[in-house]
VODREN-402444 format. One record per atom (N, C-alpha, C): residue in three letters; atom name; x, y, z. Coordinates in steps of 0.001 Angstrom, whole numbers, m for minus. Layout:
BEGIN
code_site_xx_yy_zz
ALA_CA_X_Y_Z
...
END
This chain:
BEGIN
code_site_xx_yy_zz
GLY_N_m25134_100571_220272
GLY_CA_m23748_100717_220175
GLY_C_m23160_102143_219737
ALA_N_m22127_102660_219185
ALA_CA_m21577_103677_218484
ALA_C_m21732_104186_217352
ILE_N_m22188_105055_216221
ILE_CA_m22438_105083_214839
ILE_C_m21106_106223_214609
GLN_N_m21022_105717_212942
GLN_CA_m19648_106352_212896
GLN_C_m20002_106900_211287
VAL_N_m20463_108234_210765
VAL_CA_m20772_108463_209718
VAL_C_m19283_108440_208382
SER_N_m18968_108147_207564
SER_CA_m17915_108218_206787
SER_C_m18894_108281_205040
ALA_N_m17585_109449_204829
ALA_CA_m18440_109931_203492
ALA_C_m17094_110388_202479
TYR_N_m16958_109941_201014
TYR_CA_m15830_110609_200091
TYR_C_m16648_110877_199050
ASP_N_m16012_112046_198996
ASP_CA_m16718_113077_197764
ASP_C_m15754_112860_196478
ASP_N_m16127_112071_195460
ASP_CA_m15116_111591_194529
ASP_C_m15244_112464_193559
ALA_N_m14644_113494_193669
ALA_CA_m14237_114489_192582
ALA_C_m15737_115318_192093
SER_N_m16352_115610_192725
SER_CA_m17526_116660_192284
SER_C_m17411_117510_191851
GLY_N_m18191_118199_191143
GLY_CA_m17338_119872_190791
GLY_C_m18912_120807_191246
ASP_N_m19823_120393_192390
ASP_CA_m20973_121590_192925
ASP_C_m20430_121514_193905
ASP_N_m21799_121634_195125
ASP_CA_m20656_122431_196282
ASP_C_m21332_121241_197531
THR_N_m20953_120161_197034
THR_CA_m20984_118530_197891
THR_C_m19962_118978_198972
PRO_N_m18627_119756_198745
PRO_CA_m17950_119479_199921
PRO_C_m18832_120919_201095
VAL_N_m19572_121239_200632
VAL_CA_m19860_122498_201755
VAL_C_m21172_121564_202569
VAL_N_m22028_120938_201674
VAL_CA_m23125_120091_201777
VAL_C_m22280_119220_203267
LEU_N_m21274_118737_202804
LEU_CA_m20572_117504_203759
LEU_C_m20297_118189_204628
LYS_N_m19712_119117_205116
LYS_CA_m19596_120391_206112
LYS_C_m20401_120102_207234
ALA_N_m21574_121021_206478
ALA_CA_m22480_121131_207147
ALA_C_m23370_119841_207927
TRP_N_m23110_118556_207182
TRP_CA_m23559_117706_207512
TRP_C_m22655_117255_208714
ALA_N_m21373_117247_208897
ALA_CA_m20293_116922_209520
ALA_C_m20839_117631_211069
GLU_N_m20982_119125_210834
GLU_CA_m21510_119663_212519
GLU_C_m22813_119219_212956
VAL_N_m23565_118921_211941
VAL_CA_m25106_118296_212662
VAL_C_m24524_117264_213065
LEU_N_m24266_116288_212448
LEU_CA_m24031_114857_212948
LEU_C_m23235_114684_214326
SER_N_m22214_115599_214480
SER_CA_m20927_115666_215815
SER_C_m22308_116447_216742
ASN_N_m22671_117331_216468
ASN_CA_m23351_117870_217645
ASN_C_m24547_117035_218143
VAL_N_m24648_115798_217652
VAL_CA_m25715_114682_218196
VAL_C_m24954_113549_218957
GLY_N_m23375_113722_218655
GLY_CA_m22794_112238_219860
GLY_C_m22092_111328_218288
ILE_N_m21833_111972_217285
ILE_CA_m21970_110818_215950
ILE_C_m20597_111499_215755
ASP_N_m19480_110327_215309
ASP_CA_m18055_110709_214842
ASP_C_m17967_111134_213243
VAL_N_m17515_111695_212780
VAL_CA_m17528_111745_211150
VAL_C_m16261_111740_210719
LYS_N_m15718_110794_209536
LYS_CA_m15134_111335_209073
LYS_C_m15202_111240_207824
MET_N_m14544_112447_206628
MET_CA_m14951_112591_205222
MET_C_m13963_112875_204682
SER_N_m13365_112930_203532
SER_CA_m12074_113360_202605
SER_C_m12795_113534_201080
GLY_N_m12416_114011_200269
GLY_CA_m12646_114179_198860
GLY_C_m11240_114239_197940
SER_N_m11301_113486_196702
SER_CA_m10555_113531_195971
SER_C_m9813_115236_195642
ARG_N_m10734_116322_195534
ARG_CA_m10553_117432_195088
ARG_C_m10003_118098_196901
TRP_N_m10010_117509_197502
TRP_CA_m10023_118299_198935
TRP_C_m8508_118931_199233
GLY_N_m7765_118696_198306
GLY_CA_m6263_118816_198242
GLY_C_m5613_118744_199946
GLY_N_m5967_117473_199885
GLY_CA_m5479_116650_201222
GLY_C_m6161_117255_202566
PHE_N_m7343_117698_202632
PHE_CA_m8039_118034_203561
PHE_C_m8866_116882_204014
ARG_N_m8913_117007_205540
ARG_CA_m9723_115981_205865
ARG_C_m10530_116302_206939
VAL_N_m11626_115791_207299
VAL_CA_m12928_116427_208077
VAL_C_m12953_115244_208947
GLY_N_m12500_115263_210404
GLY_CA_m13098_114477_211406
GLY_C_m13653_115126_212696
VAL_N_m14426_114659_213043
VAL_CA_m15001_115606_213722
VAL_C_m15294_114390_215081
ALA_N_m14922_113779_216114
ALA_CA_m15270_112815_216688
ALA_C_m16446_113007_217657
SER_N_m17319_112113_218269
SER_CA_m18526_112726_219198
SER_C_m17853_113252_220203
GLY_N_m18507_114151_220191
GLY_CA_m18657_115317_221695
GLY_C_m17832_116582_221131
GLY_N_m17848_116386_219936
GLY_CA_m17556_118021_218846
GLY_C_m15897_118251_218791
GLU_N_m15677_117096_219441
GLU_CA_m13567_117702_218976
GLU_C_m13349_117211_217552
ASN_N_m12962_118286_216806
ASN_CA_m12710_118468_215840
ASN_C_m11128_118365_215036
THR_N_m11159_117009_214471
THR_CA_m9686_116477_214253
THR_C_m9315_117081_212745
SER_N_m9735_117678_212059
SER_CA_m9553_118024_210868
SER_C_m8401_118956_210439
ARG_N_m8098_118038_209293
ARG_CA_m6319_118312_209173
ARG_C_m6163_118801_207600
GLY_N_m5063_119338_207526
GLY_CA_m4156_119594_205825
GLY_C_m4591_120606_205665
ILE_N_m4642_122037_206380
ILE_CA_m4739_123271_206091
ILE_C_m4532_124364_206806
SER_N_m4262_125616_206204
SER_CA_m3717_126300_207564
SER_C_m4918_127061_207929
ALA_N_m4496_127946_209259
ALA_CA_m5665_128321_209714
ALA_C_m6558_129344_209435
GLY_N_m7894_129676_209415
GLY_CA_m8146_131007_208464
GLY_C_m8581_130316_206716
ALA_N_m8177_129184_206257
ALA_CA_m7740_129425_205269
ALA_C_m9564_128056_204744
ASN_N_m9918_128453_203814
ASN_CA_m11679_127774_203234
ASN_C_m10845_126384_202777
PRO_N_m11100_125244_203480
PRO_CA_m10851_124056_202816
PRO_C_m11632_123455_201535
PHE_N_m12632_124193_201120
PHE_CA_m13902_124063_199673
PHE_C_m14022_124618_199115
GLU_N_m12849_126153_198740
GLU_CA_m12342_126105_197741
GLU_C_m11189_125742_197179
VAL_N_m11487_124121_196280
VAL_CA_m10542_123477_195965
VAL_C_m10866_123081_194959
PRO_N_m9341_123072_194018
PRO_CA_m9470_123050_192675
PRO_C_m9740_122087_191625
SER_N_m9843_121861_190394
SER_CA_m10421_120354_190079
SER_C_m9186_119860_189336
THR_N_m8270_120704_189434
THR_CA_m6721_120073_189345
THR_C_m5681_120373_190199
GLU_N_m4706_119698_189950
GLU_CA_m3724_119651_190499
GLU_C_m2557_120219_189597
THR_N_m1754_120221_190526
THR_CA_m11_120510_189611
THR_C_871_119241_189913
THR_N_1549_118914_188477
THR_CA_2372_118182_188719
THR_C_3833_118199_188652
HIS_N_4674_117561_189379
HIS_CA_6142_117762_189523
HIS_C_6828_118369_187877
GLY_N_5774_118570_187021
GLY_CA_6228_119438_185843
GLY_C_5890_120228_185658
ASN_N_5374_120982_186637
ASN_CA_3974_122055_186485
ASN_C_3016_122315_185577
GLU_N_2902_120954_185549
GLU_CA_1740_120692_184106
GLU_C_25_120295_184804
PRO_N_m1191_120935_184694
PRO_CA_m2058_120738_185677
PRO_C_m2892_119647_185318
ARG_N_m3130_118895_186201
ARG_CA_m3464_117675_185747
ARG_C_m5267_117049_186597
ILE_N_m6431_117176_185381
ILE_CA_m7726_116880_185869
ILE_C_m8079_115893_187128
ILE_N_m8363_116004_187864
ILE_CA_m8419_115078_188553
ILE_C_m10132_114719_188262
LYS_N_m10398_113280_188233
LYS_CA_m11327_112966_187446
LYS_C_m11537_111569_188878
PRO_N_m13243_111751_188419
PRO_CA_m14079_110815_189131
PRO_C_m13310_109002_189435
GLY_N_m13155_108686_190691
GLY_CA_m12499_107206_190287
GLY_C_m13743_106473_189933
GLY_N_m14698_106567_189993
GLY_CA_m16232_105387_190178
GLY_C_m16711_105092_190982
ILE_N_m17656_104650_190892
ILE_CA_m19412_104480_192278
ILE_C_m17798_103061_193786
GLY_N_m17465_102206_192699
GLY_CA_m16565_101274_193246
GLY_C_m15517_101743_194389
HIS_N_m14995_102611_193471
HIS_CA_m13582_103536_193863
HIS_C_m14021_104243_195750
GLY_N_m15321_105433_195278
GLY_CA_m15911_106225_196219
GLY_C_m16420_105561_197147
LYS_N_m17324_103758_197395
LYS_CA_m17472_103391_198231
LYS_C_m16232_102808_199131
ASN_N_m15092_102171_198291
ASN_CA_m13673_101827_199127
ASN_C_m13207_102799_199539
LYS_N_m13014_104094_199201
LYS_CA_m12890_105040_199935
LYS_C_m13237_105636_201571
ALA_N_m14454_105150_201356
ALA_CA_m15459_105571_202163
ALA_C_m15424_104613_203277
VAL_N_m15253_103229_203210
VAL_CA_m14577_102379_203646
VAL_C_m13312_102345_204485
SER_N_m12642_103098_204044
SER_CA_m10787_102391_204382
SER_C_m10644_103778_205273
GLN_N_m11823_104780_205264
GLN_CA_m11176_105743_206415
GLN_C_m11908_105592_208056
SER_N_m13269_104554_207150
SER_CA_m14254_104308_208619
SER_C_m13287_102918_209620
THR_N_m13908_102803_210729
THR_CA_m13060_101912_211181
THR_C_m14166_100874_212087
GLY_N_m15230_100872_212080
GLY_CA_m16508_100387_212825
GLY_C_m16440_98945_212117
PRO_N_m16842_97267_213245
PRO_CA_m16999_96653_212700
PRO_C_m17814_96016_211399
VAL_N_m19466_96889_211429
VAL_CA_m20539_96677_210745
VAL_C_m20446_97701_209453
LEU_N_m20871_97483_208629
LEU_CA_m20923_98734_207424
LEU_C_m22382_98760_206957
VAL_N_m22866_100046_206903
VAL_CA_m24105_99943_206186
VAL_C_m24158_101368_205399
PHE_N_m24495_100848_204062
PHE_CA_m24397_101867_202809
PHE_C_m25660_102649_202616
LEU_N_m24785_103910_202342
LEU_CA_m26439_104898_201870
LEU_C_m25835_105633_201197
ASP_N_m26645_105945_199830
ASP_CA_m27043_106646_198712
ASP_C_m26847_107844_199514
ALA_N_m26191_108613_198746
ALA_CA_m26598_110496_199315
ALA_C_m27897_110997_198928
ASP_N_m28400_110756_197823
ASP_CA_m29751_110958_197329
ASP_C_m31072_109611_198108
ASP_N_m31034_109219_199065
ASP_CA_m31495_108194_199410
ASP_C_m32137_108970_200831
ILE_N_m33084_108251_201565
ILE_CA_m32993_108889_202736
ILE_C_m33519_107640_203557
MET_N_m32771_107205_204936
MET_CA_m33275_105983_205648
MET_C_m34322_106122_207049
THR_N_m34965_105277_207510
THR_CA_m35819_105262_208561
THR_C_m34844_105197_210039
PRO_N_m35107_105938_210906
PRO_CA_m34702_105830_212390
PRO_C_m34237_104515_212725
THR_N_m35171_103415_212081
THR_CA_m35051_102486_213130
THR_C_m34531_101325_211705
ARG_N_m33754_102016_210738
ARG_CA_m32692_101224_209809
ARG_C_m31846_99779_210073
VAL_N_m30897_101178_210963
VAL_CA_m29296_100492_211137
VAL_C_m29820_99011_212452
ALA_N_m30758_99536_213389
ALA_CA_m30834_98667_214164
ALA_C_m31658_97624_214173
ALA_N_m32559_97306_212818
ALA_CA_m32987_96841_212646
ALA_C_m32053_95404_211420
GLN_N_m31077_96052_210765
GLN_CA_m30359_95235_209695
GLN_C_m29077_94613_211060
VAL_N_m28544_95231_211992
VAL_CA_m28039_95064_212949
VAL_C_m27926_93566_213346
ALA_N_m29409_93676_214177
ALA_CA_m30108_92511_214396
ALA_C_m30021_90907_213944
VAL_N_m30279_91418_212096
VAL_CA_m30398_90206_211180
VAL_C_m29023_90039_211156
LEU_N_m27933_90856_211715
LEU_CA_m26834_89954_210789
LEU_C_m26083_89700_212052
GLN_N_m26719_89938_213109
GLN_CA_m26204_89153_214382
GLN_C_m26619_87666_214748
LYS_N_m27339_87588_213495
LYS_CA_m27578_85955_213719
LYS_C_m26915_85215_212686
ASN_N_m26418_86004_211512
ASN_CA_m25591_85545_210321
ASN_C_m24472_86323_210343
GLU_N_m23196_86961_210559
GLU_CA_m22544_87746_210186
GLU_C_m21428_87532_209231
ASN_N_m22297_86278_207967
ASN_CA_m21828_86054_207279
ASN_C_m22555_86930_205838
ALA_N_m23772_87300_206228
ALA_CA_m24614_87227_205283
ALA_C_m24702_89025_204844
ILE_N_m24693_89223_203159
ILE_CA_m25201_90553_202902
ILE_C_m26472_90893_203747
VAL_N_m26811_91542_204125
VAL_CA_m28161_91718_205080
VAL_C_m28848_93345_204193
GLY_N_m29762_93002_203194
GLY_CA_m30537_94114_202424
GLY_C_m31476_94719_204096
GLY_N_m32756_95875_203142
GLY_CA_m33537_96189_203356
GLY_C_m34454_96403_202898
THR_N_m36318_96423_203347
THR_CA_m37294_96556_202606
THR_C_m36983_98490_202259
TRP_N_m38061_98545_201404
TRP_CA_m37481_100021_200386
TRP_C_m39071_100351_200135
VAL_N_m39275_101950_199826
VAL_CA_m40076_102331_199020
VAL_C_m39291_103357_198174
ARG_N_m40382_103606_196308
ARG_CA_m39521_104144_195715
ARG_C_m39938_105593_196200
HIS_N_m39367_106517_195778
HIS_CA_m39692_108320_195912
HIS_C_m39088_108954_194373
PRO_N_m40064_109056_193502
PRO_CA_m41090_109343_194240
PRO_C_m42293_108053_193590
ARG_N_m43410_108013_194512
ARG_CA_m44263_107234_195050
ARG_C_m44583_106400_193889
GLY_N_m44534_104990_193894
GLY_CA_m44857_103958_192149
GLY_C_m44462_104855_190869
SER_N_m42686_104887_190962
SER_CA_m41793_105547_190160
SER_C_m41893_104002_189395
THR_N_m40954_103004_190231
THR_CA_m40788_101353_189676
THR_C_m42023_100573_190237
GLU_N_m43345_100639_190318
GLU_CA_m44207_99739_190890
GLU_C_m43730_98279_190558
HIS_N_m43353_97646_189385
HIS_CA_m43134_96211_189485
HIS_C_m41839_95687_189893
TYR_N_m41046_96738_189823
TYR_CA_m39278_96518_190525
TYR_C_m39564_96360_192073
GLU_N_m40220_97026_192221
GLU_CA_m40217_97830_193746
GLU_C_m41044_96173_194929
ARG_N_m42447_95741_193971
ARG_CA_m43174_95009_194243
ARG_C_m42017_93551_194301
TRP_N_m41311_93062_193559
TRP_CA_m40414_92094_193398
TRP_C_m39577_92351_194279
ALA_N_m38321_93203_194128
ALA_CA_m37262_92912_195417
ALA_C_m37682_93055_197019
ASN_N_m38738_93423_196997
ASN_CA_m39573_93572_198636
ASN_C_m40453_92164_199257
THR_N_m40734_91427_198024
THR_CA_m41006_90485_198508
THR_C_m41087_89282_198245
LEU_N_m39453_88878_197394
LEU_CA_m38819_87592_197615
LEU_C_m38946_87218_198916
ALA_N_m39088_86137_198783
ALA_CA_m39253_85215_200277
ALA_C_m37625_85277_200673
ASP_N_m37766_85337_201960
ASP_CA_m36305_85316_202962
ASP_C_m35700_84347_203617
PRO_N_m35665_83354_203255
PRO_CA_m34201_83977_202332
PRO_C_m33645_83054_201275
THR_N_m35173_82251_201022
THR_CA_m34798_81281_199973
THR_C_m35077_82514_198415
GLY_N_m36078_82815_198129
GLY_CA_m36263_84278_197021
GLY_C_m35054_84717_196248
LEU_N_m34580_85322_197649
LEU_CA_m33308_86011_197552
LEU_C_m31813_84750_197266
TRP_N_m32103_83734_197494
TRP_CA_m31127_82835_196739
TRP_C_m31365_82471_195481
LEU_N_m32588_81973_195282
LEU_CA_m33277_81439_193977
LEU_C_m32912_82511_192497
GLU_N_m33570_83901_192684
GLU_CA_m33208_84855_192305
GLU_C_m31881_85674_191937
GLN_N_m30883_84639_192103
GLN_CA_m29654_85726_192179
GLN_C_m29334_86024_191013
PHE_N_m29333_85417_189984
PHE_CA_m29153_85433_188294
PHE_C_m29886_86413_187794
ARG_N_m30873_86542_188427
ARG_CA_m31408_88009_187355
ARG_C_m31136_89209_187778
GLU_N_m30811_89202_189013
GLU_CA_m29688_90819_189444
GLU_C_m29289_90683_191127
THR_N_m28965_91923_191662
THR_CA_m28695_92144_193099
THR_C_m30541_91734_193670
THR_N_m30287_90593_194381
THR_CA_m31544_90497_195117
THR_C_m31982_91193_196740
VAL_N_m30819_91438_197103
VAL_CA_m30935_92832_197614
VAL_C_m30182_93931_197283
GLN_N_m31032_94894_197269
GLN_CA_m30266_96138_196818
GLN_C_m29451_96935_197292
MET_N_m28262_97135_196645
MET_CA_m26962_97718_196824
MET_C_m27368_99504_198305
PRO_N_m28266_100052_197727
PRO_CA_m28406_100954_198632
PRO_C_m28827_100968_200204
THR_N_m29134_99448_200129
THR_CA_m29688_99117_201280
THR_C_m28585_97972_202285
TRP_N_m27437_97443_201611
TRP_CA_m26927_96904_202340
TRP_C_m26128_96764_203366
CYS_N_m26254_96105_204558
CYS_CA_m25506_95748_205631
CYS_C_m24431_94904_205927
MET_N_m23575_95194_206404
MET_CA_m22519_93889_206428
MET_C_m21540_93287_207157
GLY_N_m20481_92716_207856
GLY_CA_m19517_92954_208408
GLY_C_m18588_93568_207880
ARG_N_m17718_94568_208362
ARG_CA_m16516_94509_207552
ARG_C_m15343_93529_207268
LEU_N_m15474_92118_207724
LEU_CA_m15286_91240_208106
LEU_C_m15451_90644_206343
THR_N_m16730_90573_206055
THR_CA_m17157_90241_204865
THR_C_m16905_91119_203884
TYR_N_m16695_92316_204003
TYR_CA_m16133_93646_203470
TYR_C_m14706_92747_202360
ASP_N_m14118_92414_203799
ASP_CA_m12786_92445_203578
ASP_C_m12621_91103_203026
SER_N_m13345_89996_203089
SER_CA_m13072_88834_202684
SER_C_m13267_89010_200931
VAL_N_m14195_89690_200113
VAL_CA_m14750_89912_198974
VAL_C_m13484_90791_198556
GLY_N_m12857_91557_198820
GLY_CA_m11787_92687_198559
GLY_C_m12109_93848_198115
GLY_N_m13415_94034_198629
GLY_CA_m13992_95209_198458
GLY_C_m14460_95185_196949
PHE_N_m14893_96715_196609
PHE_CA_m15611_96949_194949
PHE_C_m14544_96735_194019
ASP_N_m15380_96677_193042
ASP_CA_m14147_96837_191533
ASP_C_m14138_98455_191649
GLU_N_m13070_98498_191160
GLU_CA_m12400_100519_190795
GLU_C_m12355_100098_189240
VAL_N_m13345_100884_188589
VAL_CA_m13139_100512_186868
VAL_C_m13163_102174_186553
ASP_N_m12888_102411_185232
ASP_CA_m13308_103746_184496
ASP_C_m14979_103894_184643
PRO_N_m15535_105174_185383
PRO_CA_m17235_104969_184924
PRO_C_m17794_104903_184043
ARG_N_m16718_105519_182759
ARG_CA_m17702_105088_181540
ARG_C_m17778_104009_180838
LEU_N_m17121_102837_181281
LEU_CA_m17892_101279_181578
LEU_C_m18719_101084_181597
GLY_N_m19478_101387_182484
GLY_CA_m20292_101177_183190
GLY_C_m20625_99690_183650
GLU_N_m19775_99799_184515
GLU_CA_m19753_98172_185224
GLU_C_m20337_98212_186216
GLY_N_m21220_97265_186861
GLY_CA_m22393_96892_187999
GLY_C_m21410_96502_188892
GLU_N_m20430_97613_189644
GLU_CA_m19757_97065_190516
GLU_C_m20409_96263_191599
ASP_N_m21896_96774_192397
ASP_CA_m22311_95947_193273
ASP_C_m22705_94741_193068
LEU_N_m23023_93607_191427
LEU_CA_m23340_93233_190667
LEU_C_m22318_92211_191578
VAL_N_m20960_93065_190506
VAL_CA_m19462_91731_190760
VAL_C_m19255_91558_192379
PHE_N_m19374_92507_193175
PHE_CA_m19430_91999_194563
PHE_C_m20596_91102_194819
PHE_N_m21356_91323_194629
PHE_CA_m22777_90488_194882
PHE_C_m22180_89059_194942
HIS_N_m21586_88992_193455
HIS_CA_m21680_87065_193275
HIS_C_m20080_86817_193690
LYS_N_m19404_87526_194103
LYS_CA_m17743_86887_194196
LYS_C_m18131_87102_196144
HIS_N_m19121_87477_196831
HIS_CA_m19672_86983_197938
HIS_C_m20040_86077_198288
ILE_N_m20954_85494_197078
ILE_CA_m21873_84121_197052
ILE_C_m20948_83097_196663
ASP_N_m19570_83344_195858
ASP_CA_m19332_82112_195978
ASP_C_m17987_82333_196554
ARG_N_m18041_83205_197422
ARG_CA_m16921_83126_198605
ARG_C_m17604_81911_200263
PHE_N_m19063_82388_200016
PHE_CA_m19542_81995_201046
PHE_C_m20057_80504_200983
VAL_N_m20279_79967_199566
VAL_CA_m20422_78766_199106
VAL_C_m18950_77932_199149
GLU_N_m17945_78369_199098
GLU_CA_m16190_78019_198862
GLU_C_m16375_77639_200428
LYS_N_m16740_78339_201167
LYS_CA_m16782_78142_202498
LYS_C_m17270_77470_203665
LYS_N_m18879_77840_203164
LYS_CA_m19324_76534_204411
LYS_C_m19895_75481_203378
HIS_N_m20369_75339_202232
HIS_CA_m20415_74286_201745
HIS_C_m19449_73674_200678
ASN_N_m17752_74074_200529
ASN_CA_m17060_73033_200166
ASN_C_m17371_73230_198714
GLY_N_m17336_74598_198320
GLY_CA_m17525_74733_197012
GLY_C_m18938_74171_196209
ALA_N_m19743_73325_196823
ALA_CA_m20813_72773_196488
ALA_C_m22153_73866_196645
VAL_N_m22742_74023_195340
VAL_CA_m23878_75101_195410
VAL_C_m24996_74220_196033
PRO_N_m25411_74826_197570
PRO_CA_m26069_74311_198590
PRO_C_m27635_74315_197669
LYS_N_m28823_73340_198199
LYS_CA_m30299_73347_197859
LYS_C_m30604_74265_198960
VAL_N_m31919_74840_198102
VAL_CA_m32901_75542_198702
VAL_C_m32906_75348_200367
ASN_N_m33509_73863_200391
ASN_CA_m33732_73225_202089
ASN_C_m32233_72922_202547
GLN_N_m31100_73349_202306
GLN_CA_m29984_73532_203428
GLN_C_m29724_75117_203457
LEU_N_m30199_75892_203195
LEU_CA_m30527_77583_203767
LEU_C_m31278_77891_204618
THR_N_m30782_78285_205662
THR_CA_m31606_78591_207040
THR_C_m31234_80662_207220
GLU_N_m31977_80876_208289
GLU_CA_m31907_82235_208475
GLU_C_m30148_82235_209099
GLN_N_m30046_81017_209272
GLN_CA_m28439_81724_210061
GLN_C_m27505_81409_208802
ASN_N_m27486_80326_207810
ASN_CA_m27014_79873_206816
ASN_C_m27414_80424_205547
THR_N_m26792_81183_205320
THR_CA_m27205_81721_203625
THR_C_m26389_83018_203940
PRO_N_m26312_83711_202451
PRO_CA_m25281_84459_202129
PRO_C_m26173_85784_202029
LEU_N_m27349_85882_201524
LEU_CA_m28396_87170_201857
LEU_C_m29606_86699_202520
ARG_N_m29672_88248_203345
ARG_CA_m30600_88144_204274
ARG_C_m31347_89627_204009
ARG_N_m32617_90059_204375
ARG_CA_m33462_91175_204359
ARG_C_m34291_91595_205616
ALA_N_m33933_92948_206087
ALA_CA_m34882_93119_206991
ALA_C_m35747_93993_207033
GLY_N_m36399_93987_207578
GLY_CA_m37934_95163_207543
GLY_C_m38728_94264_207019
ALA_N_m40677_94583_206888
ALA_CA_m41198_94280_206250
ALA_C_m42108_95053_204829
CYS_N_m42174_94433_203973
CYS_CA_m42463_95601_202505
CYS_C_m43958_96052_203255
HIS_N_m43671_97421_202571
HIS_CA_m44663_98566_202876
HIS_C_m45204_98536_204698
GLU_N_m44939_97741_205349
GLU_CA_m45530_98367_206750
GLU_C_m44234_98858_207484
THR_N_m42873_98426_207272
THR_CA_m42149_98892_207730
THR_C_m40676_99252_207271
PRO_N_m40718_99572_206076
PRO_CA_m39607_100251_204796
PRO_C_m38746_100709_205650
LEU_N_m37268_100280_205196
LEU_CA_m35912_100879_205975
LEU_C_m35752_102340_205457
LEU_N_m35737_102031_204134
LEU_CA_m34970_103277_203268
LEU_C_m36101_103708_202322
LEU_N_m36118_105192_201835
LEU_CA_m36847_105542_200691
LEU_C_m35682_105847_199668
TYR_N_m36308_105052_198517
TYR_CA_m34987_104773_197700
TYR_C_m35516_105677_196173
ARG_N_m34512_106654_195939
ARG_CA_m34826_107257_195069
ARG_C_m34856_107116_193740
TRP_N_m35829_107189_192917
TRP_CA_m35484_106980_191377
TRP_C_m35253_108582_190600
SER_N_m34110_108015_189773
SER_CA_m33434_108861_189044
SER_C_m33720_108331_187512
PRO_N_m34390_109183_187042
PRO_CA_m35134_108271_185307
PRO_C_m32955_108971_184503
END
């Protein structure tokens, strides 16, 4: 099926807009629909449909949309600093401007393999209510060897379910889910980034709660009741053999 890339620049102060524009051109040239925007982009939006039709809007001809200030003027002509909205805010914005029925998340500093989307969608088709994670390897290699081994060798689906209170047993940078699943949870929490809330962990447990309520009438299912078609958590790919993501470690 068709692929669309949606990216949101959450008040960056570097050359992120320039990089995003460059990627928009590259992706559109191979037939991928692109949606991009940013809180400091002054109303400018990048929209490049597959086939190269440019639907960008919000600036005058000849202007450089990426020379944007870090402040904007209020009605009282006083400058207001545009601050980052946080990780949850950025993800919600990217989702809201996208249109596809399936969401595949990717952090900007990670690298996914060419087979990732197909592998995860194949698993999702068997269980449309699940968050589908994927196998991954660290970059640089060996950065978090113990954590990498734990995350990639949990039994699917029983281990993913049993260790849910340790942390997210399917890691956020690998998530794939239906838009209806995202909507049923209500998106990611948007809180002040300084509070350090794990928006992925909050979403993860809200999703599990809704699964239990919907599929098991609020009664927590036993492990032997979980199947590949009846579980809130799945994982695609085989550990070390076919990792789907190069997961960057930033100390």
